[in-house]
N, C-alpha and C positions, 0 to 999 in steps of 0.2 A: 363185251370186253373190247378193249382198245386193240386196233390192228396196226398201229403205228409204232415204229421203233425209232430210237434216237441215237445220234452219233455225236461225240464230243472228244475232247482230250484233256488230260490232267497231267501236266508236266511231260514226262517222257512216255506216257501211256495213252493209247486210244481206248475209249469207252464206248461200247455198243450196248444199249439198254433196250430191253423189251419186256414189258409187264414186270414181273418180279425177278427177271434175269439180268445180270450185269456182267458182260464179258469185258475183261481188262487185259490188253496185250500191248506189247512194245510198239511204239509209234516210230516213224522215221526220225532220225536224230535231230534234225533242225526244224521240225514241225512247230509252228507257232499256234495255229488253230485251223480247224476245218471251217470253211465258209458256207458251203452249200452241197447238197446232194444233187448230182446231175441225173443219175440213173440208178435204179434198184432193180436187180434181176436175180431174184431168188438166191441170195447169198453173195452176189457179186455187186460191189458198189463202185460207181464212178463219182468222185467228189472233187470239188475245188478246194485246194488247201493252200494256206499261206506258210511259206518257209522263210527262215531267217536270211537265207542267201539270195532271196529274190524279192523285189518290190511288189511284183504282181502275183496273184494267186495262180496256181498251176494245177493241171489235171492230175489226179492221183487215183490209184486203183486199190481196192481192198477186197480180198477174197476170204469170206468167212468159212467156207467149207473145210479147209485144212485145220482151222482153229477149232471149229466145233468137233471135228473128228478126233483131234488130239485131246479134247476134254471128255471124250466118250459120250458126246451128245449126238443123237441121230439128227443129221442136218434136215432131212425131210420133215420130221416132226416139229423141230424148232422153227424152221423157216416158213412152213405152210401158212400159218395165220398172219404173217407180216405182209401187209399190203403196200406200205410206204415207209420211207425213212427220211427223217429230217435232222438237221443240225440243231442241237439245243444245248445251251450252257446254263447252268443253274444261277 
């Protein structure tokens, strides 16, 4: 099975996909797109993101733990098989 997850955005939402799971949550208001994943640390992401108010991409942080907990998903079970995350748009 694949051990890579994918990050993208659709309009006002961030999309985090892994295998058959697709988490969709509100993105920062002026996000245009995610450009790259700098670091993946078991549920915590450091990414480069392009915002409407800035010509250059800037560092952004995403913590999946509170999102998973609010969805009643056990973070340890969900995150354990993920070895890497990359930005991917369809």
